[in-house]
C-alpha positions in Angstrom: -0.1 0.3 0.1 2.8 2.2 1.1 4.7 1.9 -2.6 0.9 2.8 -4.3 0.7 5.6 -2.6 4.6 6.6 -2.5 3.8 6.1 -6.5 0.0 8.0 -6.2 2.4 10.9 -4.6 5.1 11.2 -7.5 2.4 11.7 -9.7 0.2 14.3 -8.7 3.7 15.9 -7.7 4.1 15.8 -11.7 0.8 17.4 -12.2 1.2 20.5 -9.3 5.0 21.5 -10.7 3.3 23.3 -13.3 0.2 24.6 -12.2 2.7 25.8 -9.3 4.6 28.1 -12.3 1.6 29.3 -13.5 1.2 30.8 -10.4 -0.9 30.5 -7.1 -4.5 28.9 -7.7 -6.9 27.2 -5.7 -5.7 23.8 -8.4 -2.4 24.5 -7.1 -2.9 24.9 -3.1 -4.8 21.7 -4.1 -2.8 19.5 -5.5 0.0 20.5 -3.5 -2.5 19.4 0.2 -2.7 16.2 -1.7 1.1 15.4 -1.8 1.6 16.5 1.6 -1.0 14.4 2.2 0.4 11.6 0.6 3.6 11.4 2.1 1.3 11.3 5.4 -0.1 8.6 4.2 2.9 7.0 2.8 4.3 6.5 6.4 0.6 6.0 8.3 0.2 3.3 6.1 4.0 1.3 6.6 2.1 -0.1 9.7 5.9 -0.1 11.8 5.9 -0.7 15.2 9.6 0.8 15.5 10.3 3.3 18.2 10.9 5.7 15.2 7.5 5.9 13.8 5.3 8.2 16.0 8.6 10.4 15.5 8.7 10.5 12.0 4.7 10.5 11.2 4.5 13.7 13.6 7.2 15.1 11.3 6.1 14.7 8.4 2.7 16.1 10.4 4.4 19.1 11.0 5.6 19.1 7.6 2.2 19.5 6.0 1.8 22.7 8.2 4.5 24.3 7.1 3.5 23.2 3.5 0.2 25.3 4.7 1.5 28.0 6.3 3.9 28.8 3.7 1.3 28.4 1.1 -0.8 31.5 2.8 2.1 33.8 2.7 1.0 34.5 -1.2 -2.8 34.5 0.0 -2.0 37.3 3.1 1.2 39.5 2.0 0.5 42.1 4.2 1.3 39.3 6.1 4.2 38.0 4.0 6.6 37.7 7.8 4.4 36.1 10.1 3.5 33.0 7.6 6.8 32.4 6.8 8.0 32.2 10.2 5.5 30.4 11.7 6.0 28.2 8.2 9.6 27.6 9.3 9.2 27.2 13.4 6.4 24.0 12.4 9.4 22.3 10.1 12.4 23.0 12.5 9.6 21.2 15.1 9.4 18.4 12.4 13.7 18.1 12.3 13.9 17.9 15.9 11.0 15.2 15.5 13.4 13.1 13.4 16.6 13.5 15.0 14.8 12.3 18.5 12.7 9.6 16.3 16.6 8.3 15.2 18.2 8.2 18.5 15.3 6.6 20.4 14.9 4.8 17.2 19.1 3.7 17.0 20.8 4.9 20.5 23.2 8.4 21.6 26.4 8.3 21.3 29.7 10.4 21.1 29.1 11.2 17.2 26.3 13.4 18.6 28.9 15.1 18.9 30.0 15.6 15.8 27.1 15.4 14.1 26.0 18.6 15.9 29.2 20.3 14.7 29.1 19.7 11.2 25.2 21.0 11.7 26.7 24.5 13.2 29.1 25.1 10.4 26.5 24.4 8.0 24.5 26.9 10.1 27.7 29.2 10.0 28.1 29.1 6.2 24.7 29.8 5.5 24.9 33.0 7.9 28.8 34.1 6.2 27.1 33.8 2.5 23.9 35.7 3.0 25.6 39.0 1.0 27.9 36.7 -1.7 24.8 34.7 -2.3 22.7 38.6 -2.4 20.3 37.1 0.0 18.8 39.2 3.1 17.5 37.5 5.6 16.2 40.7 7.2 14.7 40.6 10.4 14.3 36.5 9.6 17.6 35.7 10.3 17.1 34.5 13.4 15.2 32.3 12.5 17.0 31.2 9.5 19.9 29.9 10.9 17.7 28.4 14.1 16.0 26.1 11.2 19.6 25.8 9.1 21.1 24.5 12.6 18.0 21.5 13.2 17.7 20.7 9.6 21.3 19.7 8.8 20.8 17.9 12.4 18.8 15.8 10.6 21.3 15.3 7.9 24.3 14.8 9.7 23.0 12.4 12.2 21.3 10.1 10.1 24.3 10.4 8.6 26.9 9.4 10.9 23.5 6.4 12.5 24.1 5.5 8.5 27.9 5.0 9.2 27.6 2.7 12.4 24.4 0.8 11.4 24.3 1.0 7.6 20.7 0.3 7.6 18.2 0.5 4.4 16.4 3.1 6.8 19.0 5.2 7.7 20.1 5.4 3.9 16.7 7.1 2.4 16.4 8.9 5.9 20.0 10.5 5.1 19.4 10.9 1.2 15.6 12.2 1.7 17.0 14.7 4.7 19.9 15.4 2.2 17.2 16.5 -0.8 15.0 18.3 1.8 18.0 20.3 2.8 18.3 21.0 -0.7 15.1 21.7 -1.1 15.9 24.3 1.4 18.9 26.1 -0.5 16.9 26.5 -3.3 14.1 28.4 -1.1 16.2 30.7 0.9 17.2 31.7 -2.7 13.3 32.7 -3.8 12.2 34.2 -0.3 15.1 36.1 0.4 16.8 36.7 -2.8 15.9 38.6 -6.4 15.1 37.1 -9.8 15.4 33.2 -7.8 11.8 32.6 -8.4 12.0 31.3 -11.8 10.7 28.4 -13.2 13.5 26.2 -12.7 13.9 27.1 -8.9 11.0 26.2 -8.5 11.1 22.7 -10.7 14.6 22.0 -8.6 12.9 23.1 -5.0 9.4 20.6 -5.5 11.6 17.5 -6.8 14.1 17.8 -3.9 12.0 18.1 -1.6 8.6 16.2 -1.9 11.0 13.0 -3.0 12.9 14.2 0.4 9.9 14.0 2.4 8.4 10.5 0.9 11.7 8.9 1.0 11.9 9.8 4.9 8.0 8.2 4.8 8.9 4.8 2.9 11.9 4.4 5.7 8.9 3.7 7.8 8.3 0.4 5.6 11.8 -1.0 6.3 11.0 -0.6 10.1 8.4 -3.2 10.4 
């Protein structure tokens, strides 16, 4: 069932991206919500009893909420910062849940220090490259950097655990979170830069974000 929902999500995504490129429409909003609901459904229908399962499912639900909040910024442009802040916040909570689930499932160790250190270095690099990349975070910079640290923590913690355990499920979480990070790097240009909301930017964003979330969701099928 999960694989059918996964493939269905990719099909709906193929319809959503062209609609999104044409502009913000009710149809685009519906398709986006449908794709997000499908990655939650993939995780739920995995019927996994693994300790990580409730954390992943809740993390994906927060991802769904983040998608909704970030879309509302286009519906109510006068409240752009409010909805952007809300979107970053719930996505950040999602990453806290992902990392917590990984630690509950696989245990903590000294590698965590290296993982969080690398996350901190990556976040510092994002801050340092703000001007070279012609971005302007403005008042959003604190939440951007906090979110960045949580995002990179998911990538490096799952990567460290993959090296230690070599589990297929961890491979999916690592690749999924890495795609998630690439998506957000593209999205930062769209939100905080100028001229970076071209069709190619939209395509790159969604072709990394949604497969990333679906891979994280599908990882539960390997942990019964």
